[in-house]
PABA-947422 format. One record per residue: residue in three letters; x, y, z of N, C-alpha, C in turn. Coordinates in nm, 2 decimals, padded with zeros to 4 digits, always signed. Example, Ala and Ser with C-alpha at 12.3 -4.5 7.8 and 13.67 -1.06 7.14 Angstrom:
<sites>
   type   n.east   n.north     n.up   ca.east   ca.north    ca.up   c.east   c.north     c.up
    ala   +01.32    -00.57   +00.78    +01.23     -00.45   +00.78   +01.32    -00.33   +00.78
    ser   +01.28    -00.22   +00.71    +01.37     -00.11   +00.71   +01.29    +00.00   +00.79
</sites>
This chain:
<sites>
   type   n.east   n.north     n.up   ca.east   ca.north    ca.up   c.east   c.north     c.up
    unk   -01.80    +01.81   -00.91    -01.69     +01.71   -00.90   -01.59    +01.85   -00.87
    unk   -01.43    +01.81   -00.85    -01.30     +01.89   -00.86   -01.27    +01.85   -00.70
    unk   -01.33    +01.73   -00.65    -01.27     +01.68   -00.48   -01.13    +01.61   -00.52
    unk   -01.08    +01.64   -00.40    -00.94     +01.61   -00.39   -00.91    +01.48   -00.29
    unk   -00.90    +01.34   -00.36    -00.93     +01.23   -00.24   -00.80    +01.11   -00.22
    unk   -00.79    +01.06   -00.12    -00.66     +00.99   -00.11   -00.69    +00.88   -00.17
    unk   -00.61    +00.80   -00.23    -00.67     +00.67   -00.37   -00.56    +00.57   -00.34
    unk   -00.60    +00.44   -00.36    -00.48     +00.37   -00.38   -00.52    +00.34   -00.54
    unk   -00.42    +00.35   -00.61    -00.42     +00.30   -00.78   -00.35    +00.18   -00.84
    unk   -00.40    +00.09   -00.91    -00.35     -00.02   -00.96   -00.39    +00.06   -01.10
    unk   -00.28    +00.01   -01.18    -00.23     +00.01   -01.37   -00.19    -00.12   -01.36
    unk   -00.28    -00.17   -01.47    -00.26     -00.32   -01.53   -00.20    -00.32   -01.71
    unk   -00.15    -00.37   -01.73    -00.19     -00.44   -01.90   -00.11    -00.59   -01.96
    unk   -00.20    -00.61   -02.03    -00.11     -00.75   -02.09   +00.02    -00.72   -02.14
    unk   +00.09    -00.80   -02.16    +00.23     -00.80   -02.16   +00.21    -00.85   -02.25
    unk   +00.33    -00.76   -02.41    +00.36     -00.86   -02.52   +00.21    -00.85   -02.59
    unk   +00.08    -00.83   -02.53    -00.03     -00.79   -02.63   -00.03    -00.81   -02.81
    unk   +00.05    -00.67   -02.82    +00.07     -00.65   -03.00   +00.14    -00.75   -03.01
    unk   +00.18    -00.81   -02.95    +00.25     -00.95   -03.04   +00.13    -01.08   -03.12
    unk   +00.05    -01.06   -03.02    -00.10     -01.14   -03.03   -00.16    -01.16   -03.20
    unk   -00.21    -01.24   -03.25    -00.31     -01.22   -03.34   -00.46    -01.14   -03.27
    unk   -00.52    -01.12   -03.35    -00.62     -01.09   -03.29   -00.76    -01.15   -03.19
    unk   -00.72    -01.27   -03.27    -00.83     -01.36   -03.14   -00.78    -01.40   -03.05
    unk   -00.61    -01.40   -03.07    -00.58     -01.41   -02.92   -00.58    -01.30   -02.85
    unk   -00.55    -01.16   -02.91    -00.63     -01.04   -02.82   -00.77    -01.06   -02.73
    unk   -00.84    -01.07   -02.81    -00.97     -01.07   -02.79   -01.02    -01.17   -02.64
    unk   -00.96    -01.32   -02.72    -00.95     -01.40   -02.55   -00.90    -01.35   -02.42
    unk   -00.75    -01.29   -02.50    -00.68     -01.26   -02.33   -00.79    -01.12   -02.27
    unk   -00.80    -01.04   -02.34    -00.89     -00.93   -02.29   -01.00    -00.94   -02.20
    unk   -01.07    -01.06   -02.23    -01.19     -01.10   -02.19   -01.18    -01.21   -02.12
    unk   -01.07    -01.30   -02.10    -01.02     -01.35   -01.99   -00.99    -01.26   -01.87
    unk   -00.89    -01.17   -01.92    -00.87     -01.05   -01.81   -00.96    -01.00   -01.70
    unk   -01.06    -00.93   -01.81    -01.14     -00.84   -01.71   -01.24    -00.88   -01.69
    unk   -01.25    -01.05   -01.68    -01.31     -01.10   -01.61   -01.26    -01.16   -01.49
    unk   -01.11    -01.19   -01.49    -01.03     -01.18   -01.35   -01.05    -01.11   -01.28
    unk   -01.00    -01.00   -01.36    -01.03     -00.90   -01.24   -01.14    -00.80   -01.21
    unk   -01.23    -00.84   -01.25    -01.37     -00.84   -01.19   -01.38    -00.88   -01.05
    unk   -01.40    -01.03   -01.10    -01.39     -01.08   -00.97   -01.28    -01.06   -00.87
    unk   -01.16    -01.08   -00.90    -01.08     -01.00   -00.76   -01.13    -00.83   -00.70
    unk   -01.18    -00.77   -00.76    -01.24     -00.67   -00.71   -01.39    -00.68   -00.63
    unk   -01.39    -00.82   -00.68    -01.51     -00.84   -00.52   -01.51    -00.78   -00.39
    unk   -01.37    -00.83   -00.36    -01.31     -00.80   -00.24   -01.30    -00.68   -00.20
    unk   -01.30    -00.57   -00.30    -01.32     -00.41   -00.27   -01.46    -00.41   -00.18
    unk   -01.58    -00.48   -00.18    -01.68     -00.43   -00.13   -01.68    -00.46   +00.01
    unk   -01.63    -00.52   +00.07    -01.67     -00.50   +00.25   -01.58    -00.39   +00.27
    unk   -01.53    -00.27   +00.19    -01.46     -00.20   +00.24   -01.53    -00.08   +00.16
    unk   -01.55    -00.06   +00.06    -01.58     +00.07   -00.07   -01.69    +00.04   -00.11
    unk   -01.80    +00.10   -00.17    -01.89     +00.10   -00.22   -01.83    +00.07   -00.34
    unk   -01.88    +00.01   -00.44    -01.84     -00.07   -00.58   -01.85    +00.02   -00.70
    unk   -02.00    +00.15   -00.66    -01.98     +00.24   -00.74   -01.86    +00.36   -00.71
    unk   -01.79    +00.35   -00.59    -01.66     +00.42   -00.60   -01.56    +00.40   -00.68
    unk   -01.56    +00.27   -00.73    -01.44     +00.25   -00.77   -01.44    +00.27   -00.91
    unk   -01.36    +00.32   -00.95    -01.32     +00.38   -01.06   -01.25    +00.31   -01.17
    unk   -01.32    +00.21   -01.26    -01.23     +00.13   -01.36   -01.25    +00.23   -01.49
    unk   -01.10    +00.24   -01.51    -01.10     +00.30   -01.65   -01.03    +00.25   -01.77
    unk   -01.12    +00.13   -01.81    -01.01     +00.05   -01.96   -00.93    +00.12   -02.06
    unk   -00.84    +00.07   -02.10    -00.79     +00.14   -02.26   -00.69    +00.01   -02.31
    unk   -00.74    +00.02   -02.43    -00.68     -00.09   -02.49   -00.65    -00.19   -02.43
    unk   -00.52    -00.26   -02.38    -00.49     -00.42   -02.29   -00.48    -00.33   -02.17
    unk   -00.53    -00.27   -02.14    -00.49     -00.21   -01.96   -00.62    -00.17   -01.94
    unk   -00.60    -00.16   -01.78    -00.73     -00.10   -01.71   -00.63    -00.02   -01.57
    unk   -00.70    +00.12   -01.55    -00.68     +00.17   -01.44   -00.77    +00.16   -01.32
    unk   -00.73    +00.12   -01.21    -00.84     +00.12   -01.12   -00.80    +00.21   -00.96
    unk   -00.91    +00.26   -00.95    -00.92     +00.42   -00.83   -00.96    +00.36   -00.74
    unk   -00.93    +00.34   -00.61    -01.00     +00.27   -00.48   -01.01    +00.36   -00.38
    unk   -01.12    +00.47   -00.34    -01.09     +00.59   -00.27   -01.05    +00.49   -00.12
    unk   -00.95    +00.59   -00.03    -00.93     +00.50   +00.11   -01.09    +00.59   +00.13
    unk   -01.13    +00.53   +00.30    -01.23     +00.56   +00.37   -01.15    +00.56   +00.56
    unk   -01.17    +00.67   +00.57    -01.09     +00.74   +00.74   -01.19    +00.68   +00.80
    unk   -01.30    +00.60   +00.82    -01.39     +00.59   +00.91   -01.34    +00.41   +00.92
    unk   -01.25    +00.33   +00.93    -01.24     +00.23   +00.92   -01.18    +00.22   +01.03
    unk   -01.23    +00.08   +01.13    -01.11     +00.06   +01.28   -00.98    +00.02   +01.22
    unk   -00.91    +00.02   +01.29    -00.74     -00.03   +01.27   -00.75    -00.19   +01.15
    unk   -00.78    -00.29   +01.21    -00.83     -00.40   +01.14   -00.83    -00.37   +01.01
    unk   -00.98    -00.38   +00.95    -00.99     -00.34   +00.84   -00.99    -00.21   +00.76
    unk   -00.88    -00.11   +00.82    -00.83     -00.04   +00.79   -00.69    -00.08   +00.66
    unk   -00.65    -00.23   +00.77    -00.47     -00.20   +00.76   -00.54    -00.35   +00.65
    unk   -00.64    -00.38   +00.66    -00.64     -00.51   +00.52   -00.68    -00.41   +00.40
    unk   -00.76    -00.30   +00.42    -00.76     -00.20   +00.32   -00.67    -00.17   +00.25
    unk   -00.54    -00.13   +00.32    -00.45     -00.07   +00.27   -00.36    -00.20   +00.20
    unk   -00.40    -00.32   +00.26    -00.31     -00.43   +00.21   -00.42    -00.45   +00.05
    unk   -00.53    -00.43   +00.04    -00.57     -00.45   -00.06   -00.54    -00.46   -00.19
    unk   -00.55    -00.34   -00.29    -00.44     -00.34   -00.40   -00.32    -00.40   -00.41
    unk   -00.25    -00.44   -00.34    -00.14     -00.56   -00.35   -00.18    -00.71   -00.36
    unk   -00.27    -00.70   -00.24    -00.38     -00.89   -00.25   -00.40    -00.90   -00.41
    unk   -00.48    -00.80   -00.46    -00.59     -00.78   -00.59   -00.47    -00.81   -00.73
    unk   -00.35    -00.80   -00.71    -00.22     -00.80   -00.82   -00.17    -00.88   -00.77
    unk   -00.13    -00.95   -00.67    -00.06     -01.04   -00.62   -00.20    -01.20   -00.71
    unk   -00.27    -01.19   -00.66    -00.34     -01.31   -00.70   -00.36    -01.30   -00.84
    unk   -00.39    -01.18   -00.96    -00.38     -01.17   -01.08   -00.22    -01.20   -01.14
    unk   -00.12    -01.22   -01.04    +00.03     -01.24   -01.11   -00.02    -01.39   -01.12
    unk   -00.04    -01.43   -01.01    -00.01     -01.59   -00.98   -00.10    -01.71   -01.00
    unk   -00.24    -01.65   -01.04    -00.36     -01.75   -01.05   -00.28    -01.78   -01.25
    unk   -00.31    -01.91   -01.23    -00.26     -01.95   -01.38   -00.38    -01.93   -01.49
    unk   -00.30    -01.87   -01.56    -00.35     -01.85   -01.73   -00.32    -01.80   -01.81
    unk   -00.37    -01.80   -01.96    -00.27     -01.78   -02.06   -00.24    -01.65   -02.09
    unk   -00.21    -01.55   -02.04    -00.19     -01.43   -01.99   -00.11    -01.36   -01.94
    unk   -00.01    -01.26   -01.98    +00.08     -01.24   -01.90   +00.07    -01.10   -01.85
    unk   +00.09    -01.03   -01.72    +00.04     -00.88   -01.65   +00.19    -00.80   -01.69
    unk   +00.13    -00.69   -01.66    +00.26     -00.61   -01.62   +00.15    -00.54   -01.50
    unk   +00.20    -00.50   -01.35    +00.12     -00.43   -01.29   +00.17    -00.27   -01.24
    unk   +00.11    -00.21   -01.18    +00.21     -00.09   -01.09   +00.07    -00.06   -01.02
    unk   +00.15    +00.00   -00.89    +00.03     +00.03   -00.77   +00.10    +00.16   -00.71
    unk   +00.00    +00.25   -00.65    +00.06     +00.36   -00.62   -00.06    +00.37   -00.51
    unk   -00.03    +00.53   -00.44    -00.10     +00.57   -00.31   -00.09    +00.67   -00.29
    unk   -00.18    +00.80   -00.27    -00.15     +00.91   -00.28   -00.30    +01.03   -00.31
    unk   -00.28    +01.14   -00.32    -00.40     +01.20   -00.39   -00.41    +01.20   -00.58
    unk   -00.47    +01.19   -00.55    -00.58     +01.22   -00.67   -00.70    +01.32   -00.72
    unk   -00.69    +01.40   -00.81    -00.85     +01.46   -00.82   -00.94    +01.39   -00.92
    unk   -01.07    +01.40   -00.86    -01.22     +01.31   -00.92   -01.29    +01.42   -00.98
    unk   -01.32    +01.35   -01.08    -01.36     +01.51   -01.17   -01.43    +01.44   -01.26
    unk   -01.54    +01.49   -01.38    -01.61     +01.44   -01.45   -01.54    +01.43   -01.60
    unk   -01.56    +01.35   -01.62    -01.46     +01.32   -01.76   -01.51    +01.36   -01.94
    unk   -01.45    +01.32   -02.05    -01.49     +01.44   -02.18   -01.61    +01.31   -02.19
    unk   -01.65    +01.21   -02.12    -01.76     +01.09   -02.14   -01.87    +01.16   -02.03
    unk   -01.83    +01.23   -01.95    -01.95     +01.28   -01.81   -01.97    +01.17   -01.76
    unk   -01.82    +01.05   -01.72    -01.82     +00.97   -01.60   -01.72    +01.02   -01.52
    unk   -01.71    +00.96   -01.40    -01.58     +01.03   -01.30   -01.47    +00.95   -01.34
    unk   -01.41    +01.05   -01.31    -01.24     +01.01   -01.33   -01.16    +01.06   -01.24
    unk   -01.04    +01.03   -01.21    -00.93     +01.03   -01.12   -00.81    +01.13   -01.23
    unk   -00.75    +01.25   -01.21    -00.60     +01.25   -01.25   -00.50    +01.30   -01.09
    unk   -00.40    +01.34   -01.18    -00.29     +01.38   -01.08   -00.14    +01.31   -01.07
    unk   -00.06    +01.36   -01.04    +00.05     +01.32   -01.01   +00.08    +01.13   -00.98
    unk   +00.00    +01.12   -00.89    -00.03     +00.96   -00.80   -00.09    +00.89   -00.93
    unk   -00.18    +00.95   -01.03    -00.18     +00.86   -01.13   -00.14    +00.84   -01.24
    unk   -00.08    +00.93   -01.28    +00.05     +00.96   -01.38   +00.20    +00.85   -01.39
    unk   +00.22    +00.90   -01.23    +00.34     +00.79   -01.17   +00.28    +00.67   -01.16
    unk   +00.18    +00.61   -01.10    +00.12     +00.48   -01.12   +00.17    +00.38   -01.26
    unk   +00.07    +00.49   -01.35    +00.09     +00.44   -01.53   +00.27    +00.45   -01.55
    unk   +00.31    +00.51   -01.51    +00.49     +00.52   -01.55   +00.54    +00.39   -01.46
    unk   +00.51    +00.37   -01.34    +00.57     +00.22   -01.25   +00.49    +00.15   -01.35
    unk   +00.40    +00.10   -01.37    +00.38     -00.03   -01.45   +00.40    -00.03   -01.55
    unk   +00.45    +00.09   -01.65    +00.53     +00.08   -01.78   +00.67    -00.01   -01.76
    unk   +00.71    +00.01   -01.64    +00.85     -00.01   -01.65   +00.87    -00.16   -01.58
    unk   +00.74    -00.25   -01.58    +00.74     -00.37   -01.51   +00.78    -00.42   -01.62
    unk   +00.85    -00.57   -01.55    +00.83     -00.65   -01.70   +00.67    -00.76   -01.66
    unk   +00.72    -00.85   -01.77    +00.59     -00.89   -01.74   +00.57    -01.00   -01.64
    unk   +00.45    -01.01   -01.55    +00.41     -01.09   -01.47   +00.53    -01.05   -01.34
    unk   +00.49    -00.92   -01.30    +00.58     -00.81   -01.25   +00.49    -00.71   -01.18
    unk   +00.51    -00.70   -01.03    +00.43     -00.62   -00.96   +00.53    -00.53   -00.93
    unk   +00.49    -00.38   -00.95    +00.60     -00.24   -00.89   +00.52    -00.16   -00.81
    unk   +00.55    -00.12   -00.74    +00.50     -00.06   -00.69   +00.58    +00.11   -00.57
    unk   +00.48    +00.22   -00.57    +00.56     +00.34   -00.55   +00.61    +00.38   -00.43
    unk   +00.67    +00.47   -00.37    +00.73     +00.48   -00.28   +00.61    +00.51   -00.19
    unk   +00.52    +00.59   -00.24    +00.39     +00.63   -00.14   +00.38    +00.50   -00.07
    unk   +00.34    +00.38   -00.14    +00.26     +00.31   -00.10   +00.30    +00.22   -00.02
    unk   +00.48    +00.17   -00.02    +00.56     +00.13   +00.04   +00.58    +00.14   +00.17
    unk   +00.56    +00.21   +00.17    +00.59     +00.38   +00.31   +00.47    +00.39   +00.36
    unk   +00.32    +00.36   +00.30    +00.23     +00.30   +00.39   +00.21    +00.22   +00.46
    unk   +00.26    +00.09   +00.34    +00.25     -00.02   +00.44   +00.38    -00.07   +00.56
    unk   +00.45    +00.02   +00.56    +00.55     +00.03   +00.63   +00.52    +00.06   +00.76
    unk   +00.45    +00.19   +00.68    +00.37     +00.29   +00.84   +00.24    +00.24   +00.87
    unk   +00.22    +00.16   +00.87    +00.13     +00.11   +00.91   +00.14    -00.06   +01.03
    unk   +00.28    -00.05   +00.99    +00.32     -00.19   +01.04   +00.25    -00.32   +01.00
    unk   +00.25    -00.30   +00.90    +00.20     -00.43   +00.78   +00.32    -00.52   +00.71
    unk   +00.31    -00.61   +00.78    +00.47     -00.69   +00.80   +00.49    -00.72   +00.63
    unk   +00.48    -00.67   +00.51    +00.55     -00.71   +00.38   +00.68    -00.62   +00.29
    unk   +00.71    -00.56   +00.38    +00.78     -00.50   +00.34   +00.95    -00.54   +00.28
    unk   +00.98    -00.65   +00.41    +01.07     -00.79   +00.37   +01.10    -00.78   +00.22
    unk   +00.97    -00.78   +00.17    +00.98     -00.84   +00.00   +00.98    -00.78   -00.11
    unk   +01.03    -00.68   -00.07    +01.02     -00.54   -00.19   +01.14    -00.55   -00.21
    unk   +01.26    -00.51   -00.32    +01.34     -00.48   -00.37   +01.32    -00.33   -00.41
    unk   +01.38    -00.24   -00.39    +01.43     -00.07   -00.42   +01.48    -00.07   -00.53
    unk   +01.45    +00.04   -00.65    +01.49     +00.09   -00.71   +01.48    +00.20   -00.78
    unk   +01.54    +00.26   -00.86    +01.44     +00.39   -00.92   +01.48    +00.36   -01.06
    unk   +01.37    +00.43   -01.09    +01.36     +00.48   -01.28   +01.37    +00.61   -01.27
    unk   +01.40    +00.68   -01.42    +01.39     +00.75   -01.54   +01.23    +00.80   -01.57
    unk   +01.18    +00.87   -01.55    +01.05     +00.90   -01.65   +01.05    +01.05   -01.70
    unk   +00.94    +01.03   -01.79    +00.87     +01.18   -01.82   +00.94    +01.32   -01.72
    unk   +01.04    +01.39   -01.79    +01.04     +01.52   -01.77   +01.17    +01.48   -01.65
    unk   +01.24    +01.37   -01.70    +01.36     +01.32   -01.65   +01.36    +01.37   -01.48
    unk   +01.22    +01.30   -01.42    +01.16     +01.28   -01.29   +01.23    +01.12   -01.26
    unk   +01.29    +01.13   -01.12    +01.34     +01.02   -01.07   +01.25    +00.97   -01.02
    unk   +01.16    +00.84   -01.00    +01.08     +00.78   -00.89   +01.18    +00.66   -00.85
    unk   +01.14    +00.64   -00.72    +01.18     +00.54   -00.62   +01.08    +00.45   -00.63
    unk   +01.08    +00.34   -00.66    +01.03     +00.20   -00.66   +01.05    +00.08   -00.61
    unk   +00.94    +00.00   -00.55    +00.96     -00.17   -00.53   +00.90    -00.26   -00.59
    unk   +01.02    -00.32   -00.65    +00.93     -00.49   -00.69   +00.91    -00.54   -00.59
    unk   +00.77    -00.58   -00.53    +00.72     -00.72   -00.53   +00.78    -00.85   -00.52
    unk   +00.82    -00.91   -00.45    +00.92     -01.05   -00.46   +00.83    -01.14   -00.38
    unk   +00.74    -01.24   -00.46    +00.65     -01.31   -00.40   +00.72    -01.43   -00.34
    unk   +00.65    -01.49   -00.21    +00.73     -01.58   -00.13   +00.71    -01.73   -00.21
    unk   +00.61    -01.70   -00.31    +00.55     -01.84   -00.37   +00.70    -01.90   -00.47
</sites>
């Protein structure tokens, strides 16, 4: 372990979760994890399910999808859009709970964690968590790196984003983009 890989990162958590009673919390987590698992099925066209890291914590989860360099352009562009597509479906579907979602793209360090499972660390992961934390309920925020990837690859979605900045830990300023759905 200890390999540096280029990855897509999705952080999501249930908005206002702690304000709900324990029975609603249980219902929402079960529903959210089921919805997420269904959406992750779309990844299997591009990458083996066992290479996708799913790291739940409390009422949220980190999903890390490694890139694959051997894809032809059309399939590669579909993979580039996949994290946003998953996030959009989660936000737009009718359900009882509300989410906050952060997306990022960049390098992550694959390692064996304390439970002897595969996990990722690094600035891309940390910043994605901070970006998600800045989101309001039912909002998707993406990193500057992920936005620039979409733009660079000619994936015509970038006009649906509004840019702004947040100040995070260590007084770092992050450029990020809010996804504005046409729906």
